[in-house]
N, C-alpha and C positions, 0 to 999 in steps of 0.2 A: 369516673370523674374525680371523686374524692382523693384517690390514692395514686393515680397515674400507673396503675398496674392492671394486667389482664385479670378479669374476674376469676379465672382458674386459680390464681395465686391465693385467693381468700376463700376458695370453695363456695363461690356465690354465682354459680353458673346458670341458675334458673330464677324465675320470678319467685319471690318469697311466699311460702305457704300456699302454693298452687298445685303442688304435686298430688295427684289422685291415683290411688291403686286401681288396677284394672287388668284384664286378661291380655296384656301386651307381651310381645315376644321377648323383650329384655326387661330386666329389673333395673330401675334407675338408681343411681347413687344418691344418697341424701346430701343436701346442701346445708350450709350454715344459714341461720335465720337473721343474723345481724353482723355488722362489721366490728371486729375486735377493737376495743377502746385503746389498745396499745398501738394500733396502726397509725402511722404518720399520715396526716391529710394536709392539703394546702390550706384548709380553713384554720387548722391549729397553728400552722406556721405563720399565717398572717395575723391571727389573734395574738400571738406572742409578740408581735411588733406593734400592738396597740390598735389594730383594726377592730371595729365593732362588727359583729357577725350575726346574721339572722337567716333563718330558713322558714319559708311559708309554703304550705301545700301538701302535696302527695309524697309521703315518706316511703321509700322503697323497701325498708327493712321491717320485719315483724316486731322486733323489740326484744331485748334480752330480759332476764328476770328483774333487772333494775328499771325497766320501763323505757318506752320510746324517747321521752323527753330527756331522760338521763343519758341515753345513748347519744342523742344529738349533742348534748352538752359535752360528752366525752370526746366527740369528734371535732369540737371547736366552736359550736354555735352558742353565743350569748343568749339569743332568743330563738325559740323553736316553737312554731304553732302548726301542729299537724292536723289536717282537716280530712277526716274520713269522708269519702264521697258517698252520697246517698242517705246520709243521716241528717234529718231535719234541714234539708236543703230547700231554698225557695223555689217555687214552681217555675218562675221565669229565669232562674239561673241555677240549674241543677248541678253545674260543675263549679259553682262558687267562684266564678271568675272575678266578679265585682269585689267580693269579700277579700280575696287574696290580693287583688290589685290595691285596694284601699289600705290593707295592712302594710303592703310594701311601700306605698307612698308615705304613710305615716312614719314608718321607720326612717325613710330618707330625710323627711322634714324634721323629725324629733331627735335625730342622732346628735351627738356632740360634735366637736370640731374635728374629731379623729376621722381617718379614712374608714371605709366600710366594705363589707362583703354582704351582698344580698343574693340569696339563692331562692328564686321563685320557681316552684315546681307545680305548674298548672295541671289540673285533672283533664281539662279539655285538650285535645279533641278526641279523647277516648270515649268508649261507649258508656252509658247509653246515648244514642243519638237524640239530642234534645236541645232545643233553643227556642227563642221567642218566635211566635207565629209570624209576626210582621217581618222579621228578618228572613225567615225561611221563604216567605212569599216573594220577597225581592228576587231570590235566586230561582224559584220555580218559574218566574216570568222570563228568565233569561233562556234563550234557545240552547245555549251551551249546556244547560242542566240536563238535557236529554242524552248527552254522551256518557259512555260508560265510566270515564275517568272523573266525572263530576257528580256531586251529590248535593242537592239543595240544602239539606240540613247541615251537612259538614261545611258547606260554604258559609252558612250563617254562624256556625261555631267558630270557624276561622276568623270571620269578621270581628267577633267579640274578642278573640284572642289578640288579633292585630290591634284593636282599640286599646286593649290592656297595655300592650307594649308601647303604644303611642302615648298613653297617659303617663307611664313611667318616664319615658324620654322627655316629655314636657315638664315633668316634675324636676328632673335633673337640670333642664334648661333654666327653670325658674329659680333654682338654688345655685345657679352658676357653677354646676358640677359636670355638665355633659362633656365639655372638651377634654377633661382629664379623668374621665371614668371609662374603664374597659367594660364594654357590654358584649356578652356572648349569647347568641340565640341559637338553639339547636333543638332537634327532636330526639327522641330516644329509640326510634325504630322507623321502618318504612310504613306505608299505609296499610290499612286493613283490606286485604284482597276480597273479602266477602262483601264489602260495602262498595268499593270503587276499584276500577282498573288502575294498574300502576303504569299505564301508558305502554312504552316499549319494553319496560323491565319485567323480568320474570319473577313470580312469587310475590311476597308482601310480608307484612308484619308476622314475626314468628318463623321466618324461613332464612336460610343462608344464601338464597339467590339475591340478585342485585336489588330487587324490589323490596327486600326486607332489611338490607344493611346500608343502603344509601339513605342519607338523611340531610335535611336542610342544615346549613351551618354558616353563621355570619359572625365575624368579629368587627366591632366598632370601637375606635378610640380616636376621636377627631384630631387631637393634638399630635398624634403619632402615626396612625394608619391612614394611608391614602384612600380616599373614597373611591369606590367602584373597582378596586383591584380584585381580580379573579385569579385564583391559583388552582390548578387541577391536580395538585400533589395528593398522594394517598395519606389521609389523616384520619385520626380516630379520637374518640373521647378520652382514651388513655393518655392523649397528648395534652389535655387541659392542665393538669397539675404542674408538670414541668414548665409549660409555657407561661402560666400565670405567675409562677414563682420567678421566672426569668424577667418577665415584663415589669414586675414590681420590685425587682432587685432584692429578692428575699432568699436567703440561704436556709438550708435545712440539713440536719444531721443525716437523715435517711434520704439518700438520693438514688435508691434502688428502683428506678422507674423502668417500666417497659415502654412507656410513651416517650415521645421526642419533644424537645424544645422547639416550638414553631416561631419563636420571636423574630428570627432573621427573615423568615418567610413573610411574616406580617409587616415588619418594619421596612424591609428592604426589597421585598418581592422575590427573594431567592427561592430555589427549589428546596426539597426536603431529601436528606440523605437516608431514605428508607426504600428498601426493595420488597419487604415482606410484612404482611399482617396475618394474624391467625385468629381462628374462632374455635370454641369447644362448647358444644351443647349436647351433653349426654342424656337428654330428656325427651319425652314426648310432649308436643305442644298441643294442648286441647283446642286452642283457637284456630291454628292454621292446619292442624293435622300432620305436622312435621314429625318425623321420627328422629331418634338420636343421630347426631352427625358432627363432623368437624370440617373445617375449611382452611385453606391457605390461599392467600393472594400474593403472587410473586411476579413482579414486573407486570406484563399484560396477561398472565395466565392465572386462572383460578381453578383450584381442585377442591371438590367436595367428597368426603369419605363418609359413607353411610354405615353406621355401626352394626345394623342388622346384617348387612352384607358381609361385614368383617367376620361375623360368627357363622356365616353360611345360612342365615335365616331369611335372606331375601336375595333375589336375583340382582337387585340394584346395589352396587358396591362403590364404584368410583365414577365421578363425572369430571371432565376436564374441558374448560372453555378458554378461548382466546378472546378476552374482553375488548381488545382493540379492534379486532375484525368482526366480532360477534357479541356486541354488548347486550343483546337480548337473550344470550345463553340458549340458543336454539340448536346448536350442533355439538354433541358430545364427541370430543376428539380422542378419547381413550384408545380406540382401535387404530386411528391414523397416527397418533403420536404416543405410542406406549412407553417410550423411554422418558419423555417429559412427564408423563403421568407417574411413572415409577419414581422418578427423581423427587417430585413434589410430595408424593405420598410418604417417602422416607423422611423428608424434612418435617412434615406435619407430625408424623409419629415420633420423631426424635424430640421435637418441641414439647409434645405432651409428656414424654418421659422426663425431660428436664424440669418441667413445671409441676411434676407430681400429680398429673391429672387423675381424677376419679372417673373410672369408666363404668358404663352399664355392664351387667353380667347376664349370663344365660340363666334362664329359669331351670331349676332342677326339680324333677318329680321323684319323690321318695316312694319307690314301688312297694317298699315294705309296709307302708301305711295304707295301701289300697287293699280293701277286703274283697 
């Protein structure tokens, strides 16, 4: 989101500080723990034009020796209030939704006359599952709460999140700012498959199946974007930076984006000139149980390469799906369409090479050390 680049370019391919050693088949590469301060971000670009910039909530980086707040400042934030979840949190709001919302509203109201960037990173709806009992009760009484894709506590958590968004929208209205403010709402991953079903989609949070990489995404800009417009183009959070800079008519020296400018899609309803998206996750995911893998989405085809299979450590190596005909990813087409699988596998491997991907490696046993 900050850079408009694939995480692979900054060696930030895993959640910060979550790597745990274990008796796994492959050794994971080490990732960076923060984003280099020399990296160009859309926040810095807007800040240089006089925008007031603020960040509230869950900071995804561990923090360099200079400290998390110094890192936030180096990336372009005038104000940065990082709230670690689970430390001195109120019993009725363990995810600090009210605190973060109030800080955001105060920032909007107290800002000067200059334009602003507000980055609100809520902790909810992540675990732990916790919300006010009366809100949960409302969803427990709903017959739909008995279905696998619904969870009463998550429903209550989402209601509070929705109310937060509503409060911020109302604040923008009261300050006569809504019509000319770009609002972007999105999630950072698919749902937790241990807690709820993903409906027709396979997998969930922490996987490269559709249940893990499809997310909610809404752009709102009443003066410029037509309400209710739906576009089925393939887009990614790497598109945010170039799109925001285009919409705000902001130039930057560093235009080395992997993402695309979506401004014409948003303003004119055009398609997007993209055929391919890539993923690289050379890690084990403790939450989902996923092993190291990469993926390519090209036209209607998606290929997943499992790195254990690449090293001959697993029978599972390549999966190929036609998402237009099979959005549930239920039929692996590798045997039926080996040429297509080989073509996409070569594209994926070539992309990793160009990007300088860090790969997992085989574990080596030093027989000389065994007595």
